[in-house]
C-alpha positions, 0 to 999 in steps of 0.5 A: 730602834735606830742608833742615834750616833749613826744616821739612817741611810734611808731616812729622807730629810728633805721634803718631796717636791710635787708638781701640779699636772693637768688633773694630777699631782706628780712626785718625781723624787720618791723612792720605789718602796715605803718612805721614812721621812723626818717629821719636818720633811713630812710636814713640808711635803704635806703642805706641798702636796696640798698646794699641788693638789689645789693647782691640779684641780684648777683649769689651766688659763 
């Protein structure tokens, strides 16, 4: 259990920034191992991933 007085160094508080590629979604800022996100960062990251996935599926103009 975490100590509420000491923030976790490995807890991600900012949402991820995925980008749509040609038929793929690229996330450049995840750590190499499992991620621990705050609930807010996880919510926003999920929305951004869905948006990037939608853009990646669409053909480029």
